[in-house]
Each structure stands twice: as C-alpha cells, then as structure tokens.
C-alpha positions as CSV (number, residue, x, y, z in Angstrom):
1,X,112.9,113.4,83.8
2,X,113.4,117.2,84.0
3,X,110.7,119.5,86.0
4,X,109.9,120.9,82.6
5,X,109.5,117.9,80.9
6,X,107.3,116.5,83.5
7,X,105.2,119.7,83.6
8,X,104.8,119.3,79.8
9,X,103.8,115.6,80.1
10,X,101.3,116.6,82.8
11,X,100.0,119.2,80.7
12,X,99.5,116.7,78.0
13,X,97.9,114.2,80.0
14,X,95.5,116.7,81.8
15,X,94.3,118.4,78.6
16,X,91.0,116.6,78.3
17,X,90.0,117.6,81.6
18,X,91.7,121.2,81.8
19,X,91.5,122.4,78.1
20,X,91.7,126.1,79.1
21,X,95.3,125.4,80.7
22,X,98.0,127.6,78.8
23,X,101.3,126.2,77.6
24,X,102.9,128.0,80.6
25,X,100.8,126.5,83.3
26,X,102.5,124.8,86.0
27,X,100.7,122.3,88.1
28,X,101.4,122.0,91.9
29,X,102.6,118.5,92.5
30,X,102.5,116.8,95.7
31,X,104.1,113.5,96.5
32,X,103.6,114.0,100.1
33,X,100.0,114.2,101.3
34,X,100.3,114.9,104.9
35,X,98.8,118.6,104.6
36,X,95.7,117.4,102.8
37,X,94.3,120.9,103.1
38,X,96.8,122.5,100.7
39,X,95.9,119.8,98.1
40,X,93.1,121.6,95.9
41,X,91.2,121.4,92.5
42,X,93.6,121.3,89.7
43,X,96.7,119.9,91.7
44,X,98.5,116.8,90.8
45,X,99.2,114.0,93.4
46,X,101.6,111.5,92.4
47,X,101.4,108.2,94.1
48,X,103.7,105.1,93.2
49,X,104.5,107.1,90.0
50,X,101.0,107.6,88.7
51,X,99.7,111.2,88.3
52,X,96.1,111.8,89.7
53,X,94.5,115.2,88.8
54,X,92.3,116.7,91.9
55,X,89.1,117.7,91.1
56,X,86.7,118.2,94.0
57,X,86.7,117.2,97.8
58,X,84.1,114.8,98.9
59,X,81.2,115.9,101.1
60,X,79.6,114.3,104.0
61,X,76.3,112.8,103.3
62,X,75.1,112.1,106.9
63,X,72.1,113.4,108.9
64,X,72.0,116.8,107.1
65,X,75.5,117.4,106.9
66,X,75.3,117.4,103.0
67,X,77.7,120.5,102.7
68,X,80.1,119.4,105.2
69,X,83.5,119.0,103.2
70,X,85.6,116.2,103.7
71,X,89.1,117.7,103.1
72,X,91.0,114.4,103.3
73,X,88.7,112.7,100.5
74,X,89.6,113.9,97.1
75,X,87.5,113.0,93.9
76,X,90.4,112.7,91.3
77,X,91.2,111.4,87.5
78,X,94.0,108.5,87.2
79,X,95.9,110.5,84.3
80,X,97.3,107.1,83.1
81,X,93.9,105.5,82.7
82,X,91.4,108.2,82.6
83,X,89.4,106.6,85.2
84,X,87.7,108.7,88.2
85,X,89.1,107.8,91.6
86,X,88.4,108.5,95.0
87,X,91.8,109.2,96.8
88,X,91.5,108.9,100.9
89,X,94.2,110.7,102.6
90,X,95.4,110.1,106.1
91,X,93.3,111.6,108.7
92,X,92.8,110.7,112.3
93,X,90.1,111.4,114.7
94,X,88.5,109.5,117.7
95,X,85.2,109.7,119.4
96,X,82.9,107.7,121.8
97,X,80.0,106.3,120.6
98,X,77.0,105.0,122.9
99,X,74.4,102.2,122.2
100,X,72.1,102.2,125.4
101,X,74.6,102.0,128.4
102,X,77.3,100.2,126.0
103,X,80.4,102.8,125.2
104,X,82.6,102.0,121.9
105,X,85.8,104.0,121.6
106,X,85.8,104.6,117.6
107,X,88.9,106.0,115.6
108,X,90.0,106.1,112.0
109,X,92.4,103.5,110.9
110,X,93.7,104.1,107.4
111,X,95.8,100.7,107.7
112,X,92.4,98.9,108.7
113,X,90.8,100.1,105.5
114,X,94.1,99.1,103.6
115,X,93.7,95.6,104.9
116,X,90.0,95.0,104.0
117,X,90.7,96.6,100.5
118,X,93.1,93.7,100.1
119,X,91.0,91.2,101.8
120,X,87.8,91.8,99.8
121,X,89.3,92.0,96.4
122,X,86.6,92.1,93.8
123,X,83.7,91.0,96.1
124,X,80.6,92.1,94.8
125,X,79.2,93.9,97.7
126,X,82.2,95.9,98.6
127,X,83.9,99.1,97.1
128,X,87.4,98.0,95.3
129,X,90.8,99.7,95.4
130,X,94.2,99.5,96.8
131,X,96.6,101.3,98.8
132,X,99.8,103.2,98.3
133,X,102.1,105.1,100.5
134,X,103.3,108.4,99.6
135,X,106.7,109.7,100.2
136,X,106.1,110.3,103.8
137,X,104.6,107.0,104.3
138,X,101.1,108.0,104.6
139,X,98.8,105.1,103.8
140,X,96.7,106.5,100.7
141,X,93.6,104.4,99.6
142,X,92.8,104.7,95.8
143,X,89.1,103.7,95.2
144,X,87.3,102.8,92.2
145,X,84.4,105.6,91.7
146,X,81.2,103.8,92.1
147,X,78.5,105.3,89.9
148,X,75.1,105.0,92.0
149,X,72.8,106.4,94.9
150,X,73.1,105.7,98.6
151,X,70.5,103.1,99.6
152,X,68.8,106.0,101.5
153,X,68.3,108.1,98.1
154,X,67.3,104.7,96.4
155,X,64.6,104.0,98.9
156,X,63.3,107.7,99.0
157,X,63.2,107.2,95.1
158,X,61.5,104.1,95.0
159,X,58.8,105.0,97.5
160,X,57.9,108.3,96.0
161,X,54.1,108.6,95.7
162,X,53.4,105.2,96.9
163,X,51.9,103.9,100.4
164,X,54.0,101.8,102.8
165,X,51.9,98.8,102.3
166,X,52.2,99.1,98.3
167,X,56.3,99.5,99.0
168,X,56.4,96.5,101.4
169,X,54.7,93.9,99.2
170,X,55.9,95.3,95.9
171,X,59.4,96.7,96.3
172,X,60.6,95.3,99.9
173,X,61.3,91.5,98.7
174,X,64.1,92.6,96.3
175,X,65.3,95.2,98.8
176,X,65.4,92.2,101.4
177,X,67.5,90.1,99.0
178,X,70.1,92.9,98.6
179,X,70.2,93.7,102.3
180,X,70.7,90.0,103.1
181,X,73.7,90.0,100.8
182,X,75.0,93.2,102.6
183,X,74.8,91.2,105.9
184,X,76.6,88.2,104.0
185,X,79.4,90.5,103.2
186,X,79.8,91.8,106.7
187,X,79.8,88.4,107.9
188,X,82.8,87.6,105.4
189,X,84.4,90.5,107.2
190,X,83.8,89.0,110.7
191,X,84.8,85.6,109.9
192,X,88.1,87.2,109.0
193,X,88.4,89.1,112.2
194,X,87.8,92.4,110.7
195,X,84.9,95.0,111.0
196,X,83.2,97.4,108.9
197,X,83.5,100.0,111.8
198,X,80.9,102.6,110.4
199,X,77.7,100.8,109.2
200,X,75.0,103.3,108.0
201,X,72.7,103.8,105.3
202,X,74.9,106.0,103.2
203,X,77.7,103.7,103.3
204,X,75.7,101.5,101.1
205,X,75.6,102.4,97.4
206,X,73.5,100.8,94.8
207,X,75.9,100.3,91.7
208,X,74.1,101.6,88.7
209,X,75.8,99.0,86.3
210,X,75.1,96.0,88.3
211,X,72.3,96.9,90.9
212,X,74.2,95.3,93.6
213,X,74.4,97.1,96.7
214,X,78.2,97.9,97.9
215,X,79.7,98.8,101.1
216,X,81.8,101.8,101.3
217,X,84.3,103.7,103.8
218,X,85.4,101.2,106.4
219,X,88.3,103.2,107.7
220,X,86.7,103.4,111.3
221,X,87.6,100.9,113.7
222,X,86.3,100.6,117.5
223,X,87.3,99.0,120.8
224,X,84.8,97.2,123.0
225,X,85.7,94.3,125.1
226,X,82.4,92.4,125.3
227,X,81.8,92.0,121.5
228,X,84.0,93.5,119.1
229,X,81.4,93.1,116.3
230,X,78.6,94.5,118.5
231,X,78.8,98.1,117.0
232,X,78.5,96.6,113.5
233,X,75.5,94.7,114.3
234,X,73.7,97.7,115.6
235,X,74.6,99.6,112.7
236,X,73.0,96.7,110.5
237,X,69.8,96.9,112.7
238,X,69.4,100.8,112.2
239,X,69.9,100.1,108.2
240,X,67.1,97.3,108.4
241,X,64.7,99.5,110.3
242,X,65.0,102.1,107.8
243,X,64.4,99.9,104.9
244,X,61.5,98.1,106.5
245,X,59.8,101.5,107.4
246,X,60.3,103.0,103.8
247,X,62.5,105.7,105.8
248,X,62.5,106.6,109.4
249,X,59.5,106.2,111.3
250,X,59.7,109.3,113.6
251,X,57.6,110.0,116.7
252,X,57.5,113.7,115.7
253,X,55.7,112.6,112.3
254,X,53.3,110.3,114.0
255,X,52.4,113.2,116.4
256,X,51.7,115.7,113.5
257,X,49.7,113.4,111.6
258,X,48.0,112.4,114.9
259,X,48.6,108.7,114.2
260,X,46.2,106.3,115.9
261,X,49.0,104.2,117.0
262,X,50.3,106.9,119.4
263,X,48.5,105.8,122.3
264,X,49.8,102.2,122.1
265,X,53.5,103.4,121.8
266,X,56.1,103.4,124.7
267,X,59.8,104.3,125.1
268,X,60.4,100.3,124.7
269,X,59.1,100.6,121.2
270,X,61.7,103.2,120.2
271,X,65.3,102.4,118.6
272,X,68.0,101.8,121.2
273,X,70.3,104.2,119.6
274,X,68.1,106.8,118.3
275,X,65.2,107.3,120.6
276,X,63.1,109.3,118.5
277,X,62.7,106.4,115.9
278,X,60.2,103.7,116.0
279,X,61.5,100.1,116.2
280,X,58.3,98.2,116.8
281,X,57.2,99.2,113.4
282,X,54.3,96.5,113.3
283,X,52.2,98.9,115.9
284,X,52.4,101.4,112.9
285,X,52.0,99.0,109.9
286,X,50.1,95.8,111.4
287,X,50.4,93.8,108.1
288,X,54.2,93.5,109.0
289,X,54.8,89.9,110.0
290,X,55.6,89.1,113.5
291,X,58.8,87.1,112.4
292,X,60.1,90.3,111.0
293,X,59.1,92.5,113.8
294,X,61.0,90.2,116.1
295,X,64.1,91.0,114.4
296,X,63.4,95.0,114.6
297,X,62.8,94.5,118.4
298,X,66.5,93.2,118.8
299,X,67.3,96.8,118.0
300,X,64.8,98.5,120.4
301,X,65.2,100.1,124.0
302,X,63.1,97.0,125.1
303,X,65.7,94.3,124.1
304,X,67.3,92.3,126.7
305,X,69.0,90.0,124.2
306,X,71.1,91.4,121.3
307,X,72.5,89.6,118.2
308,X,76.1,88.7,118.9
309,X,77.1,87.3,115.5
310,X,75.8,88.1,111.8
311,X,75.0,84.4,111.7
312,X,72.2,84.8,114.1
313,X,70.6,87.9,112.1
314,X,71.0,86.1,108.9
315,X,69.1,82.9,110.5
316,X,66.2,85.2,111.4
317,X,66.3,87.1,108.1
318,X,66.2,83.8,106.0
319,X,63.6,82.5,108.2
320,X,61.5,85.4,107.5
321,X,62.1,85.4,103.8
322,X,60.7,81.7,103.3
323,X,57.6,82.8,104.9
324,X,57.2,86.2,103.2
325,X,53.8,86.5,101.6
326,X,53.4,87.2,97.8
327,X,57.0,86.6,97.0
C-alpha cells in the first residue's frame, strides 16, 4: 500500500471524528510508541495493522491531582470498529511505599498488566483488553473504555444531602455486596500468583451499563519478602474505610466541627497509612456494629495482627454481612 493511499484511507476512516480535515491533510503516523510525548491529538498510532486515532491524554485522578496529565495513557478511537479505547504506552517508574514500618518497592510493569489482561479475560470485575507489541517491541495495552464513575465519585453523589446513618442503612448494604465482589476479584488474582499492585478508590469504576464495580490499572508491581500480597490488602482496607465512612473521616474535619468524639480519639484510632484519617469509625458512628469495626481496626495504627490473605478478609466481611441489620 502506498503512503498516499494509506493517508487517503486514514482520512476516510477518521472523517467521522475529524470532519474538518481537508483533502490534503497528512496524519502523523506512529508504529513506534517509545517517545509517547510526541504522540498528540489527531495523530494515528498503528498497532498490529489496526489504526487508532489519538484524542486526549488521560489525567491523574488521585488525591487532588486531577489536572496532572498522564502522557503515556491515550484516549483513542479504533478506526476499524469506531470503538473508544484507552491505549497505555510503556512508561517505567519506581518508588518506595511505606505502611507503618514496612517498605514496599513499587514499579510499573507493562508485561504484568498484559499478563493480567489475558488472565482475567471477560471477568465481570476487571477492565478488559489485550496487549500488542509495536515496531520496537514495546508492550502496548489496548483497553476497552468503561463508561462510568470512580467509586469515590459514586459515593459522593450517592451521599449528597443525607446523613451517615441514612447512608449506612439505606445504601451501604448494596455497596458492601459490590465491595465483596471486588475483594473476590483480587482473590482471583492472588490465587494465580498475581497482584493488582495499586489498589485505591479511583481504580474502581462503577460500570454504567451493568452496575458492576470494575478494577482498572494493574500495571504496578511491588516487592516485599514477608507477604507478597500485603500491599494489595492494605489498599483494600483503605477503600473499605472510605466506603464505610461515606468518605474519609478526617481529624481536621472533626476538629472544625468540634465533634464530641474528639476527646476519646487517640493515635491508635487512625489509619496506619494515612494518619489524618480515622479508622475506628465506631467512635464516630456508634451504630456501626463491632464486627464491622473489627475489620477496620486491622488497618489502624493499633493493629498488631494484619490480614495475610484475601480469604481472611472475605470471611470477616461475609460474617458481618450475615448479621447486618435491615438487610
């Protein structure tokens, strides 16, 4: 196929999304994605003979970093099917994460994410996609776009204008069922020797079409000699604390509100990772059952016994669920 014909074909395929392109427009075409900064809006990436029209870079949605651009993650259109895709290009980074006195060496691994995409297939509670290699053998992941909100946005919308007690008895039972399904999905990975690697609340999307909670972004890996699944388990605890609390229960907010429980709180009642968050939520909301609060306290600074496996967490969650009032 000649370069001219290739350009003509691409203009025809892309006309639906780029109607203003004149007949002489020439797309920048990339088969090597190594320099992802060069790949911009309106360019074409060809992977395994499939052309993708690049639209926007993704943005970080974590802890107030909503405007931080992720240049290695592109929203794109598969020009052969018209479907929206997320294209994840190869980007390596390393950092040290700490939970109490425990250190975890974390790093990005495109190959790990590619393995997991193959492993989960069409599993209800994971993002779906596949990996291809570009002309320089970079492992590029092509992800089906999920239409929906993060679990954090879902909780904020759900709880708008209601108090915690109403939320807890009216909405939390369904949230608990969905959370348990998410933990079961992580168990699925762990039983096959894999980890999610970056469990947090903006890495769970609520699928608008099915209502299911779905894990995304599992390209992080970590090393720790004592428990290779420990970092995932602490992430699950932080997510659960957010869901139970109808958001983060922060010491600063309690002080602003002059909350009556302030005098009863100590450092032992705080989250082992984020020391400004309350883990002992029963002291704030006394109607929270003790069986639920015991789960939360496994992720507090006072904990001397941690969950080693998802099965232990699931057993406690299901025991609480069976006794949950007004289910």
